[in-house]
C-alpha positions in Angstrom: 105.7 -136.3 115.9 107.3 -133.3 114.1 105.0 -130.7 112.5 105.4 -129.4 108.9 106.0 -125.8 110.1 109.1 -126.8 112.2 111.2 -127.0 109.0 110.6 -123.2 108.4 111.6 -121.8 111.9 114.6 -120.0 110.6 112.7 -118.4 107.7 110.0 -117.3 110.1 112.6 -115.5 112.3 114.0 -113.7 109.2 110.6 -112.5 108.1 109.8 -111.4 111.6 113.0 -109.3 111.8 112.4 -107.8 108.4 108.8 -106.9 109.1 109.5 -105.4 112.6 112.3 -103.3 111.2 110.4 -101.8 108.3 107.2 -101.3 110.4 109.0 -98.6 112.4 110.2 -96.9 109.2 106.7 -97.0 107.7 105.0 -95.7 110.8 107.3 -92.7 110.9 106.9 -92.1 107.1 103.1 -92.3 107.4 103.0 -89.6 110.1 105.4 -87.5 108.0 103.6 -87.7 104.7 100.1 -87.8 106.3 99.2 -90.9 104.2 96.5 -93.2 105.4 97.7 -95.9 103.1 101.2 -95.8 104.8 99.7 -95.6 108.3 97.3 -98.4 107.5 100.1 -100.6 106.2 102.2 -99.8 109.2 99.3 -100.8 111.5 98.9 -103.9 109.5 102.6 -104.7 109.9 102.3 -104.2 113.6 99.7 -107.0 113.7 102.0 -109.0 111.4 104.8 -108.7 114.0 102.4 -110.1 116.6 101.1 -112.8 114.2 104.6 -113.9 113.1 105.7 -114.0 116.8 102.7 -116.2 117.6 103.4 -118.5 114.6 107.0 -118.9 115.8 105.9 -119.6 119.3 103.4 -122.1 118.1 106.2 -123.9 116.1 108.3 -124.1 119.3 105.4 -125.5 121.3 104.6 -128.0 118.6 108.1 -129.4 118.9 107.6 -130.3 122.5 107.2 -134.1 123.2 103.9 -135.7 124.2 103.1 -135.9 127.9 100.7 -138.1 129.9 98.2 -135.3 129.9 98.8 -134.3 126.2 99.3 -137.5 124.4 99.5 -135.9 121.0 101.9 -133.2 122.2 101.2 -129.6 121.4 100.7 -129.9 117.6 97.3 -128.0 117.7 99.0 -124.8 118.9 99.9 -124.2 115.2 96.2 -124.3 114.3 95.3 -122.0 117.1 97.9 -119.6 116.0 96.6 -119.7 112.4 93.0 -119.1 113.6 94.2 -116.1 115.8 96.1 -114.6 112.9 93.1 -114.9 110.6 90.8 -113.2 113.2 93.2 -110.4 113.8 93.8 -109.8 110.1 90.0 -109.8 109.5 89.5 -107.0 112.0 92.5 -105.0 110.6 91.0 -105.1 107.1 87.7 -103.9 108.6 89.4 -101.0 110.4 91.2 -100.0 107.1 87.8 -99.9 105.3 86.3 -97.8 108.1 89.1 -95.3 108.1 89.2 -95.1 104.3 85.4 -94.3 104.3 86.0 -91.5 106.8 88.9 -89.9 104.7 86.9 -89.9 101.5 84.8 -87.0 102.8 87.8 -85.1 104.2 91.0 -86.1 102.4 94.1 -84.5 104.0 97.2 -83.1 102.2 99.6 -85.9 101.3 103.4 -85.7 100.6 103.5 -88.1 97.7 107.2 -88.1 97.0 108.4 -89.6 100.3 105.3 -91.8 100.4 106.4 -93.4 97.1 110.0 -93.9 98.2 108.9 -95.7 101.4 106.4 -97.8 99.6 108.9 -99.1 97.1 111.3 -100.2 99.9 108.4 -101.8 101.7 107.4 -103.8 98.6 111.0 -105.1 98.3 110.9 -106.2 102.0 107.5 -107.9 101.6 108.5 -109.7 98.4 111.6 -111.1 100.2 109.4 -112.3 103.1 106.9 -113.9 100.7 109.8 -115.7 98.9 111.0 -117.1 102.3 107.6 -118.5 103.2 106.1 -119.4 99.9 107.1 -123.1 99.9 106.0 -123.7 103.5 102.6 -122.1 102.9 101.6 -125.2 100.9 102.6 -127.5 103.8 101.5 -125.8 107.0 98.3 -123.8 107.9 100.4 -121.9 110.4 102.9 -120.9 107.8 100.1 -120.1 105.3 98.7 -117.7 107.9 102.1 -116.0 108.2 102.4 -116.0 104.4 99.0 -114.3 104.0 100.0 -111.7 106.4 103.1 -110.8 104.3 101.1 -111.1 101.1 98.6 -108.6 102.3 101.5 -106.3 103.3 102.9 -106.6 99.8 99.5 -105.7 98.3 99.4 -102.7 100.7 102.8 -101.5 99.4 101.6 -101.8 95.8 98.5 -99.9 96.7 100.6 -97.1 98.4 102.8 -96.9 95.3 99.7 -96.6 93.0 98.2 -93.9 95.3 101.5 -92.0 95.4 101.9 -92.0 91.6 98.2 -90.9 91.1 98.5 -88.1 93.6 101.8 -86.9 92.1 100.6 -86.9 88.5 97.0 -85.8 89.0 96.6 -84.3 92.5 93.7 -86.7 93.1 94.2 -87.2 96.9 91.1 -89.4 97.3 93.2 -92.1 95.5 94.8 -92.8 98.9 91.7 -93.9 100.8 90.2 -95.5 97.7 93.2 -97.8 97.2 93.3 -98.5 101.0 89.7 -99.7 100.8 90.5 -101.9 97.8 93.3 -103.5 99.8 91.0 -104.2 102.7 88.4 -105.8 100.4 91.1 -108.0 98.8 92.3 -109.2 102.2 88.9 -110.1 103.7 87.9 -113.2 101.6 91.4 -114.8 101.9 91.4 -114.3 105.6 87.9 -115.8 105.9 89.2 -119.0 104.1 92.1 -119.3 106.5 89.7 -119.0 109.5 87.3 -121.6 108.0 90.3 -124.0 107.4 91.5 -123.6 111.0 88.0 -124.1 112.4 87.5 -127.2 110.3 90.6 -128.8 111.8 89.6 -127.8 115.3 86.2 -129.4 114.8 88.0 -132.6 113.7 86.5 -132.5 110.2 87.6 -134.9 107.5 90.7 -133.5 105.7 89.4 -132.0 102.3 91.8 -134.1 100.3 90.5 -137.4 101.7 87.3 -139.2 100.9 86.0 -141.4 103.7 84.0 -143.7 101.4 87.1 -144.2 99.1 89.2 -145.1 102.2 86.6 -147.5 103.4 86.4 -149.2 100.0 90.2 -149.5 99.9 90.4 -151.0 103.4 87.7 -153.6 102.6 89.7 -154.6 99.5 92.5 -155.9 101.8 92.5 -159.7 101.9 90.8 -161.0 105.1 88.8 -157.8 105.8 85.0 -158.4 105.8 83.9 -154.9 106.6 84.7 -151.5 108.2 82.7 -149.3 110.6 83.1 -146.4 113.0 85.7 -144.9 110.6 87.0 -141.5 111.7 89.6 -139.3 110.0 90.8 -136.0 111.2 93.8 -133.6 111.1 96.2 -133.2 114.1 98.0 -130.3 112.5 99.0 -129.4 108.9 100.4 -132.4 107.1 99.5 -134.8 110.0 96.3 -136.7 109.5 95.0 -139.4 111.8 92.4 -142.2 111.5 90.6 -144.7 113.8 88.2 -147.5 112.8 86.8 -150.9 113.5 87.7 -153.6 111.0 85.8 -156.9 110.8 88.0 -159.9 109.9 87.1 -163.4 108.9 89.9 -165.3 110.7 91.4 -163.8 113.9 94.6 -165.7 113.3 95.4 -163.4 110.4 95.4 -160.3 112.5 99.1 -159.4 112.3 99.1 -159.6 108.5 95.9 -157.7 108.1 97.1 -154.9 110.4 100.4 -154.6 108.5 98.6 -154.5 105.1 96.1 -151.9 106.4 98.8 -149.6 107.9 100.8 -149.8 104.6 97.7 -149.0 102.5 96.7 -146.0 104.6 100.2 -144.6 104.7 101.3 -145.1 101.1 98.0 -144.4 99.3 96.4 -141.7 101.6 99.3 -140.3 103.5 97.7 -141.1 106.9 100.5 -141.5 109.4 98.7 -142.1 112.7 96.2 -145.0 112.7 94.2 -146.8 115.4 92.5 -149.9 114.1 90.5 -152.3 116.2 90.0 -155.8 114.6 86.9 -157.8 115.4 85.8 -161.3 114.4 82.7 -161.4 112.3 81.1 -163.8 114.8 81.5 -161.3 117.6 79.8 -158.5 115.7 76.8 -160.8 115.0 76.5 -162.0 118.6 77.2 -158.9 120.6 75.9 -155.5 119.5 78.5 -152.9 119.5 76.9 -150.8 122.2 76.9 -153.8 124.6 80.4 -155.1 123.7 82.6 -155.7 126.8 85.8 -153.7 127.1 87.9 -156.8 127.0 87.1 -159.5 124.4 90.4 -161.4 124.7 91.1 -163.2 121.4 88.0 -161.8 119.6 89.3 -158.2 119.5 92.7 -156.7 119.0 93.5 -153.0 119.0 96.7 -151.9 117.4 98.1 -148.4 117.1 100.8 -147.3 114.6 102.9 -144.4 115.8 
């Protein structure tokens, strides 16, 4: 089962190389110009290098085939990478806010000319990285985490440019920590949403774009289906949803057709690729309570799984 992020491996490598290369330039420039905004952005890019590397490693792991101990494979590594990226980015934004507060009371002398030149180059690098990852950010939570990292870098570069222009034209050096704080405040809510999405998947919550009641109504509309219970829907990784449920049928002899119709409905209408459906005869449900049902009911139950 291939993950959505696997289609963007090459682009991730390009963005990683661009980010790592410019991080070194920005760190040197931040020390030279004494700009917190540049140093904060360089520190942020350092976490980006780690985050992008983690995202790339997660994609590689997710491509490994299932094993007897990991029957779904390693698809969840992408979600773990997205969660880690979100947590790291959250703390980076917090550290930027703290340092900005400290510098407001004792702003250092800043060389705004070189600071502006470095920030302009940084913005160009970040915009290129965003372009490479933009499409994939809508398909994979892992790629979205990497995209948010690059987006926050681009915002950092814009902030540095604004601070440099203000310092050059007015001499107002506090603009540097003020804009750094604004960048940190902008990053925090977006990072929190990424963390919440990753946690929702790890807790096997229902995908936000799916409605359990709507799916249940659609399944019961299939000819031969009398009812649905124990319906569970969750996400394996971005773009890969799964479902399991018990379906009560009126005539066991129609099992194959009902299974085919249900799998087709769930795939074409709701985009659920992996389904596990257990068919039960109505008489069995009435006679044997579910909690006491034997593990093997021969012709009365049939479990089918679609890859």
